[in-house]
DSSP file (Angstrom, degrees, kcal/mol; ACC not computed):
  #  RESIDUE AA STRUCTURE BP1 BP2  ACC     N-H-->O    O-->H-N    N-H-->O    O-->H-N    TCO  KAPPA ALPHA  PHI   PSI    X-CA   Y-CA   Z-CA
    1    1 A M     >        0   0    0      0, 0.0     4,-1.5     0, 0.0     3,-0.3   0.000 360.0 360.0 360.0   6.0  -17.9    6.8   26.9
    2    2 A V  H  >  +     0   0    0      1,-0.2     4,-2.1     2,-0.2     5,-0.2   0.882 360.0  58.8 -63.6 -37.5  -19.1    9.7   24.7
    3    3 A W  H  > S+     0   0    0      1,-0.2     4,-2.3     2,-0.2    -1,-0.2   0.876 103.2  53.0 -57.9 -36.6  -15.4   10.6   24.1
    4    4 A L  H  > S+     0   0    0     -3,-0.3     4,-1.3     2,-0.2    -1,-0.2   0.883 107.7  48.6 -68.1 -43.0  -14.8    7.1   22.6
    5    5 A E  H  X S+     0   0    0     -4,-1.5     4,-1.0     2,-0.2    -1,-0.2   0.821 111.5  49.7 -68.7 -31.7  -17.6    7.5   20.2
    6    6 A E  H >< S+     0   0    0     -4,-2.1     3,-0.6     1,-0.2     4,-0.3   0.910 109.6  53.1 -64.9 -42.9  -16.3   10.9   19.2
    7    7 A M  H >< S+     0   0    0     -4,-2.3     3,-0.9     1,-0.2    -2,-0.2   0.813 104.0  57.3 -62.9 -31.3  -12.8    9.3   18.8
    8    8 A I  H 3< S+     0   0    0     -4,-1.3    -1,-0.2     1,-0.3    -2,-0.2   0.833 110.4  42.6 -73.6 -30.7  -14.3    6.6   16.5
    9    9 A R  T << S+     0   0    0     -4,-1.0    -1,-0.3    -3,-0.6    -2,-0.2   0.376  86.5 128.8 -95.1   7.7  -15.6    9.2   14.2
   10   10 A M    <   -     0   0    0     -3,-0.9     2,-0.1    -4,-0.3    -3,-0.1  -0.297  49.1-141.6 -68.9 135.4  -12.5   11.4   14.2
   11   11 A D     >  -     0   0    0      1,-0.1     4,-2.7    -2,-0.1     5,-0.2  -0.383  28.8 -97.9 -88.3 175.9  -11.1   12.4   10.9
   12   12 A L  H  > S+     0   0    0      1,-0.2     4,-2.2     2,-0.2    78,-0.2   0.903 120.8  47.4 -63.2 -42.9   -7.3   12.6   10.1
   13   13 A N  H  > S+     0   0    0      2,-0.2     4,-2.3     1,-0.2    -1,-0.2   0.877 111.5  50.6 -70.9 -34.3   -6.9   16.2   10.6
   14   14 A T  H  > S+     0   0    0      2,-0.2     4,-2.8     1,-0.2     5,-0.2   0.942 110.3  52.5 -63.3 -46.8   -8.8   16.2   13.9
   15   15 A Y  H  X S+     0   0    0     -4,-2.7     4,-3.0     1,-0.2    -2,-0.2   0.908 107.9  51.3 -50.8 -44.8   -6.6   13.4   15.1
   16   16 A Q  H  X S+     0   0    0     -4,-2.2     4,-2.0     2,-0.2    -1,-0.2   0.912 108.1  50.5 -64.2 -43.9   -3.7   15.3   14.2
   17   17 A M  H  X S+     0   0    0     -4,-2.3     4,-1.0     2,-0.2    -1,-0.2   0.901 112.8  46.1 -50.4 -48.1   -4.8   18.3   16.1
   18   18 A E  H >< S+     0   0    0     -4,-2.8     3,-0.9     1,-0.2     4,-0.3   0.927 111.0  52.2 -69.5 -40.5   -5.4   16.3   19.1
   19   19 A A  H >< S+     0   0    0     -4,-3.0     3,-1.6     1,-0.2    -1,-0.2   0.850 103.1  58.7 -58.5 -36.2   -2.2   14.4   18.9
   20   20 A L  H >< S+     0   0    0     -4,-2.0     3,-1.3     1,-0.3    -1,-0.2   0.771  93.9  67.5 -69.2 -25.1   -0.2   17.7   18.6
   21   21 A K  T << S+     0   0    0     -4,-1.0    -1,-0.3    -3,-0.9    -2,-0.2   0.652 105.7  41.7 -66.6 -12.7   -1.7   18.7   22.0
   22   22 A T  T <  S+     0   0    0     -3,-1.6     2,-0.8    -4,-0.3    -1,-0.2   0.333  84.4 118.6-110.2   0.5    0.4   15.9   23.5
   23   23 A A    <   +     0   0    0     -3,-1.3     2,-0.6    -4,-0.2    -3,-0.0  -0.611  35.7 169.6 -80.2 106.3    3.5   16.6   21.5
   24   24 A I        +     0   0    0     -2,-0.8    -3,-0.0     2,-0.0    -1,-0.0  -0.908  25.2 109.5-122.9 102.9    6.2   17.5   24.1
   25   25 A Y  S    S-     0   0    0     -2,-0.6     5,-0.1     9,-0.0    -2,-0.0  -0.938  74.4 -78.7-163.3 155.9    9.6   17.8   22.7
   26   26 A P    >   -     0   0    0      0, 0.0     3,-2.1     0, 0.0     7,-0.2  -0.300  30.3-141.6 -60.1 130.7   12.1   20.6   22.0
   27   27 A Q  G >  S+     0   0    0      1,-0.3     3,-1.3     2,-0.2     6,-0.0   0.655 100.1  74.1 -67.8 -13.1   11.3   22.4   18.8
   28   28 A D  G 3  S+     0   0    0      1,-0.2    -1,-0.3     0, 0.0     0, 0.0   0.833 102.3  45.0 -66.1 -26.9   15.0   22.6   18.1
   29   29 A Y  G <> S+     0   0    0     -3,-2.1     4,-3.3     2,-0.1    -1,-0.2   0.216  81.3 142.8-100.2   9.5   14.5   18.8   17.3
   30   30 A A  T <4 S+     0   0    0     -3,-1.3     2,-1.8     1,-0.2    52,-0.1  -0.226  75.2  14.6 -51.5 146.9   11.3   19.2   15.2
   31   31 A I  T  > S+     0   0    0      1,-0.2     4,-1.8    50,-0.2    -1,-0.2  -0.533 125.6  60.1  83.2 -63.2   11.4   16.7   12.3
   32   32 A L  H  > S+     0   0    0     -2,-1.8     4,-2.3     1,-0.2     5,-0.2   0.929 100.8  52.6 -60.2 -50.5   14.2   14.7   13.9
   33   33 A Y  H  X S+     0   0    0     -4,-3.3     4,-2.7     1,-0.2    -1,-0.2   0.931 113.5  39.9 -50.6 -53.1   12.5   13.7   17.2
   34   34 A P  H  > S+     0   0    0      0, 0.0     4,-2.4     0, 0.0    -1,-0.2   0.813 112.1  58.4 -75.4 -20.5    9.3   12.3   15.6
   35   35 A T  H  X S+     0   0    0     -4,-1.8     4,-1.4     2,-0.2    -2,-0.2   0.926 109.7  44.2 -68.2 -42.0   11.4   10.6   12.9
   36   36 A L  H  X S+     0   0    0     -4,-2.3     4,-2.3     2,-0.2     3,-0.2   0.926 113.8  51.2 -62.0 -48.0   13.3    8.7   15.6
   37   37 A G  H  X S+     0   0    0     -4,-2.7     4,-2.9     1,-0.2     5,-0.2   0.880 108.2  50.3 -55.2 -41.1   10.2    8.0   17.3
   38   38 A L  H  X S+     0   0    0     -4,-2.4     4,-1.9     2,-0.2    -1,-0.2   0.843 110.2  50.2 -67.2 -33.8    8.5    6.6   14.3
   39   39 A A  H  X S+     0   0    0     -4,-1.4     4,-1.4     2,-0.2    -2,-0.2   0.915 113.4  46.4 -67.5 -46.9   11.5    4.4   13.6
   40   40 A G  H  X S+     0   0    0     -4,-2.3     4,-1.5     2,-0.2    -2,-0.2   0.933 114.6  45.3 -62.1 -50.6   11.4    3.1   17.1
   41   41 A E  H  X S+     0   0    0     -4,-2.9     4,-1.4     1,-0.2    34,-0.2   0.829 111.8  52.9 -70.8 -31.4    7.6    2.5   17.2
   42   42 A S  H  X S+     0   0    0     -4,-1.9     4,-1.8    -5,-0.2    -1,-0.2   0.838 107.9  52.2 -67.7 -32.4    7.6    0.8   13.8
   43   43 A G  H  X S+     0   0    0     -4,-1.4     4,-2.0     2,-0.2    -2,-0.2   0.789 105.6  54.6 -71.4 -30.5   10.3   -1.5   15.1
   44   44 A E  H  X S+     0   0    0     -4,-1.5     4,-1.6     2,-0.2    -2,-0.2   0.829 108.1  48.6 -71.4 -32.1    8.1   -2.3   18.1
   45   45 A V  H  X S+     0   0    0     -4,-1.4     4,-2.0     2,-0.2    -2,-0.2   0.874 111.7  49.8 -69.3 -41.1    5.3   -3.4   15.7
   46   46 A A  H  X S+     0   0    0     -4,-1.8     4,-2.3     1,-0.2    -2,-0.2   0.908 108.9  52.2 -60.1 -42.0    7.7   -5.4   13.8
   47   47 A E  H  X S+     0   0    0     -4,-2.0     4,-2.4     2,-0.2    -1,-0.2   0.903 109.8  48.9 -59.6 -43.5    9.0   -7.1   17.0
   48   48 A K  H  X S+     0   0    0     -4,-1.6     4,-1.2     1,-0.2    -1,-0.2   0.858 112.2  46.7 -70.2 -34.6    5.5   -8.0   18.1
   49   49 A V  H  X S+     0   0    0     -4,-2.0     4,-1.4     2,-0.2    -1,-0.2   0.846 110.5  54.6 -80.6 -30.7    4.6   -9.5   14.7
   50   50 A K  H  X S+     0   0    0     -4,-2.3     4,-2.3     1,-0.2     3,-0.3   0.935 109.1  48.1 -58.0 -48.5    8.0  -11.4   14.8
   51   51 A K  H  X>S+     0   0    0     -4,-2.4     4,-3.2     1,-0.2     5,-0.7   0.799 103.1  61.5 -68.8 -23.5    7.1  -12.9   18.1
   52   52 A L  H  X5S+     0   0    0     -4,-1.2     6,-2.7     3,-0.2     4,-1.3   0.917 110.2  42.1 -59.5 -43.1    3.7  -13.8   16.8
   53   53 A I  H  <5S+     0   0    0     -4,-1.4     4,-0.4    -3,-0.3    -2,-0.2   0.900 121.3  39.9 -71.3 -40.6    5.5  -16.0   14.3
   54   54 A R  H  <5S+     0   0    0     -4,-2.3    -2,-0.2     2,-0.1    -3,-0.2   0.878 131.0  23.4 -76.7 -41.1    8.1  -17.4   16.8
   55   55 A D  H  <5S+     0   0    0     -4,-3.2    -3,-0.2    -5,-0.2    -2,-0.1   0.769 130.6  32.9 -95.9 -30.0    5.7  -17.9   19.8
   56   56 A D  S ><<S-     0   0    0     -4,-1.3     3,-2.8    -5,-0.7    -3,-0.1   0.088  96.2-115.0-122.8  22.0    2.2  -18.2   18.5
   57   57 A N  T 3  S-     0   0    0     -4,-0.4    -4,-0.2     1,-0.3     3,-0.1   0.845  76.8 -64.9  40.0  39.4    2.6  -19.9   15.1
   58   58 A F  T 3  S+     0   0    0     -6,-2.7     2,-0.7     1,-0.2    -1,-0.3   0.689  94.9 147.7  59.2  26.1    1.2  -16.5   13.7
   59   59 A N    <   -     0   0    0     -3,-2.8     2,-1.0    -7,-0.5    -1,-0.2  -0.829  40.3-149.2 -87.6 121.3   -2.1  -17.0   15.4
   60   60 A I        -     0   0    0     -2,-0.7   -11,-0.0    -3,-0.1     5,-0.0  -0.732  14.8-164.5 -97.1  92.5   -3.2  -13.5   16.2
   61   61 A S     >  -     0   0    0     -2,-1.0     4,-2.6     1,-0.1     5,-0.2  -0.254  34.0-105.1 -73.6 168.8   -5.4  -13.6   19.4
   62   62 A H  H  > S+     0   0    0      1,-0.2     4,-2.3     2,-0.2     5,-0.2   0.920 123.1  53.0 -53.1 -47.9   -7.6  -10.7   20.5
   63   63 A E  H  > S+     0   0    0      2,-0.2     4,-1.8     1,-0.2    -1,-0.2   0.891 109.8  45.9 -57.0 -46.3   -5.2   -9.8   23.1
   64   64 A K  H  > S+     0   0    0      2,-0.2     4,-2.1     1,-0.2    -1,-0.2   0.823 111.8  54.4 -69.3 -33.8   -2.2   -9.6   20.6
   65   65 A K  H  X S+     0   0    0     -4,-2.6     4,-2.0     2,-0.2    -2,-0.2   0.880 107.1  49.9 -65.6 -36.2   -4.4   -7.6   18.2
   66   66 A E  H  X S+     0   0    0     -4,-2.3     4,-1.8    -5,-0.2    -2,-0.2   0.889 109.9  49.7 -62.7 -41.1   -5.0   -5.2   20.9
   67   67 A E  H  X S+     0   0    0     -4,-1.8     4,-2.1     2,-0.2    -2,-0.2   0.929 112.8  47.8 -58.7 -48.9   -1.3   -4.8   21.6
   68   68 A L  H  X S+     0   0    0     -4,-2.1     4,-3.3     1,-0.2     5,-0.2   0.874 106.5  56.7 -67.9 -34.1   -0.6   -4.3   18.0
   69   69 A K  H  X S+     0   0    0     -4,-2.0     4,-1.5     2,-0.2    -1,-0.2   0.877 108.5  48.3 -70.3 -30.2   -3.4   -1.7   17.7
   70   70 A K  H  X S+     0   0    0     -4,-1.8     4,-2.2     2,-0.2    -2,-0.2   0.961 112.5  48.6 -68.7 -47.1   -1.7    0.4   20.6
   71   71 A E  H  X S+     0   0    0     -4,-2.1     4,-2.1     1,-0.3    -2,-0.2   0.928 110.0  50.3 -57.0 -49.5    1.6    0.2   18.8
   72   72 A L  H  X S+     0   0    0     -4,-3.3     4,-2.4     1,-0.2    -1,-0.3   0.859 105.8  57.7 -59.2 -32.6    0.1    1.2   15.5
   73   73 A G  H  X S+     0   0    0     -4,-1.5     4,-1.9    -5,-0.2    -2,-0.2   0.905 106.1  51.3 -65.7 -38.5   -1.5    4.2   17.3
   74   74 A D  H  X S+     0   0    0     -4,-2.2     4,-2.2     2,-0.2    -2,-0.2   0.856 107.3  50.1 -56.5 -36.6    1.9    5.1   18.3
   75   75 A V  H  X S+     0   0    0     -4,-2.1     4,-2.0     1,-0.2    -2,-0.2   0.908 110.6  51.0 -65.3 -42.0    3.1    5.0   14.9
   76   76 A L  H  X S+     0   0    0     -4,-2.4     4,-2.2     2,-0.2    -2,-0.2   0.833 105.5  55.6 -62.4 -36.9    0.3    7.1   13.9
   77   77 A W  H  X S+     0   0    0     -4,-1.9     4,-2.6     2,-0.2     5,-0.2   0.946 109.8  46.1 -64.0 -50.3    1.1    9.7   16.5
   78   78 A Y  H  X S+     0   0    0     -4,-2.2     4,-2.4     1,-0.2    -1,-0.2   0.865 110.2  53.2 -65.6 -32.7    4.6   10.1   15.2
   79   79 A I  H  X S+     0   0    0     -4,-2.0     4,-2.2     2,-0.2    -1,-0.2   0.891 110.5  49.0 -60.2 -42.1    3.3   10.3   11.6
   80   80 A A  H  X S+     0   0    0     -4,-2.2     4,-1.9     2,-0.2    -2,-0.2   0.904 113.8  44.3 -66.1 -44.2    1.0   13.1   12.7
   81   81 A T  H  X S+     0   0    0     -4,-2.6     4,-2.3     2,-0.2    -2,-0.2   0.880 114.2  48.1 -74.7 -36.1    3.7   15.0   14.5
   82   82 A L  H  X S+     0   0    0     -4,-2.4     4,-1.5    -5,-0.2    -1,-0.2   0.892 110.9  51.4 -65.2 -38.8    6.3   14.7   11.8
   83   83 A S  H  <>S+     0   0    0     -4,-2.2     5,-3.7    -5,-0.2    -2,-0.2   0.901 110.3  49.7 -62.1 -38.9    3.8   15.7    9.2
   84   84 A A  H ><5S+     0   0    0     -4,-1.9     3,-2.2     1,-0.2    -2,-0.2   0.925 106.6  55.1 -70.0 -41.1    2.9   18.8   11.2
   85   85 A D  H 3<5S+     0   0    0     -4,-2.3    -1,-0.2     1,-0.3    -2,-0.2   0.810 108.7  49.5 -55.3 -30.4    6.7   19.6   11.6
   86   86 A L  T 3<5S-     0   0    0     -4,-1.5    -1,-0.3     2,-0.2    -2,-0.2   0.382 123.4-109.0 -87.7   2.7    6.9   19.5    7.8
   87   87 A G  T < 5S+     0   0    0     -3,-2.2     2,-0.4     1,-0.3    -3,-0.2   0.734  78.4 127.7  75.5  22.5    3.8   21.8    7.6
   88   88 A L      < -     0   0    0     -5,-3.7    -1,-0.3    -6,-0.2     2,-0.3  -0.863  52.9-137.8-111.6 152.1    1.5   18.9    6.2
   89   89 A T     >  -     0   0    0     -2,-0.4     4,-1.9     1,-0.1     5,-0.1  -0.654  25.1-119.0 -90.7 158.5   -1.8   17.7    7.4
   90   90 A L  H  > S+     0   0    0     -2,-0.3     4,-2.9     1,-0.2     5,-0.2   0.854 115.4  61.0 -61.8 -35.3   -2.5   14.0    7.6
   91   91 A Q  H  > S+     0   0    0      1,-0.2     4,-2.6     2,-0.2    -1,-0.2   0.932 105.1  47.5 -58.9 -43.5   -5.3   14.6    5.1
   92   92 A E  H  > S+     0   0    0      1,-0.2     4,-2.3     2,-0.2    -1,-0.2   0.893 111.9  47.8 -66.4 -37.7   -2.7   15.8    2.7
   93   93 A V  H  X S+     0   0    0     -4,-1.9     4,-2.3     2,-0.2    -1,-0.2   0.906 114.1  47.0 -65.5 -43.3   -0.4   12.9    3.2
   94   94 A A  H  X S+     0   0    0     -4,-2.9     4,-2.7     2,-0.2     5,-0.2   0.919 113.7  48.6 -62.5 -44.7   -3.3   10.4    2.9
   95   95 A E  H  X S+     0   0    0     -4,-2.6     4,-2.2    -5,-0.2    -2,-0.2   0.902 111.9  47.7 -65.6 -40.8   -4.6   12.0   -0.2
   96   96 A T  H  X S+     0   0    0     -4,-2.3     4,-2.2    -5,-0.2    -1,-0.2   0.930 112.8  50.3 -67.7 -42.3   -1.2   12.2   -1.9
   97   97 A N  H  X S+     0   0    0     -4,-2.3     4,-2.5     1,-0.2     5,-0.2   0.952 111.4  46.9 -59.0 -48.7   -0.5    8.5   -1.0
   98   98 A I  H  X S+     0   0    0     -4,-2.7     4,-2.8     1,-0.2    -1,-0.2   0.886 112.4  51.4 -62.6 -38.2   -3.9    7.3   -2.4
   99   99 A A  H  X S+     0   0    0     -4,-2.2     4,-2.0    -5,-0.2    -1,-0.2   0.898 110.1  49.3 -64.7 -42.3   -3.3    9.4   -5.6
  100  100 A K  H  X S+     0   0    0     -4,-2.2     4,-2.0     2,-0.2    -2,-0.2   0.850 111.8  48.2 -59.1 -44.9    0.1    7.8   -6.0
  101  101 A L  H  X S+     0   0    0     -4,-2.5     4,-2.5     2,-0.2    -2,-0.2   0.933 110.8  49.7 -63.7 -52.5   -1.3    4.3   -5.6
  102  102 A K  H  X S+     0   0    0     -4,-2.8     4,-2.6     1,-0.2    -2,-0.2   0.903 109.2  52.4 -56.5 -41.7   -4.1    4.9   -8.0
  103  103 A S  H  X S+     0   0    0     -4,-2.0     4,-1.7     1,-0.2    -1,-0.2   0.925 111.4  46.6 -57.8 -47.3   -1.6    6.2  -10.6
  104  104 A R  H  <>S+     0   0    0     -4,-2.0     5,-4.1     1,-0.2     6,-0.4   0.886 112.3  51.7 -63.2 -35.0    0.5    3.1  -10.2
  105  105 A Q  H ><5S+     0   0    0     -4,-2.5     3,-1.0     3,-0.2    -2,-0.2   0.916 108.7  48.9 -67.6 -41.9   -2.5    0.9  -10.4
  106  106 A E  H 3<5S+     0   0    0     -4,-2.6    -1,-0.2     1,-0.3    -2,-0.2   0.810 114.5  46.0 -71.9 -24.1   -3.8    2.5  -13.6
  107  107 A R  T 3<5S-     0   0    0     -4,-1.7    -1,-0.3    -5,-0.2    -2,-0.2   0.374 113.0-121.9 -94.1   3.4   -0.3    2.2  -15.1
  108  108 A N  T < 5S+     0   0    0     -3,-1.0    -3,-0.2    -4,-0.1    -2,-0.1   0.908  80.1 117.3  64.3  42.6   -0.1   -1.5  -13.9
  109  109 A V      < +     0   0    0     -5,-4.1    -4,-0.2    -6,-0.1    -1,-0.1  -0.144  22.6 118.3-133.4  38.3    3.1   -0.8  -11.8
  110  110 A L  S    S+     0   0    0     -6,-0.4    -5,-0.1    -5,-0.2    -1,-0.1   0.944  73.8  61.9 -67.3 -43.3    1.8   -1.4   -8.3
  111  111 A S  S    S+     0   0    0     -7,-0.1     2,-0.2    -3,-0.1     0, 0.0  -0.372  86.7  51.6 -79.3 160.6    4.5   -4.3   -8.1
  112  112 A G  S    S-     0   0    0     -2,-0.1     2,-0.3     0, 0.0    -3,-0.0  -0.619  80.1 -82.4 109.2-170.2    8.0   -3.5   -8.4
  113  113 A S        +     0   0    0     -2,-0.2    -2,-0.0     3,-0.0     2,-0.0  -0.864  68.0  77.7-134.8 168.5   10.3   -1.0   -6.7
  114  114 A G    >   -     0   0    0     -2,-0.3     3,-0.8     1,-0.1     0, 0.0   0.208  65.9-116.2 106.7 130.6   11.3    2.6   -6.8
  115  115 A D  T 3  S+     0   0    0      1,-0.2    -1,-0.1     2,-0.1     0, 0.0   0.796 109.3  51.6 -67.7 -31.6    9.4    5.6   -5.5
  116  116 A N  T 3         0   0    0      1,-0.2    -1,-0.2    -3,-0.0    -2,-0.1  -0.127 360.0 360.0-103.7  40.0    8.9    7.2   -8.9
  117  117 A R    <         0   0    0     -3,-0.8    -1,-0.2    -8,-0.1    -2,-0.1   0.487 360.0 360.0 -89.9 360.0    7.5    4.3  -11.0
């Protein structure tokens, strides 16, 4: 179980490097392949949540939470590979996102729509 303890403490860039070791797709389809996978896996997350509403009155059991955790891991894998295909680290993506959100919060525009608010 040592590997599990190491995984728990894994930072974003280490995760990305480990994920890339399992990335098997034609480089002719770099960017496109992980984008399509991201859309598919995000859809699987949405589908599982939809079924929680329909079948379980939105009660999230431990088993359902574990299923969602696995699907979220698949989403993260595709984000990691897509980011790498774009020449970005997960750390850069995360830091840019937090900076954007903090800026919106400071300007009181967290609500609303549009990327550049």
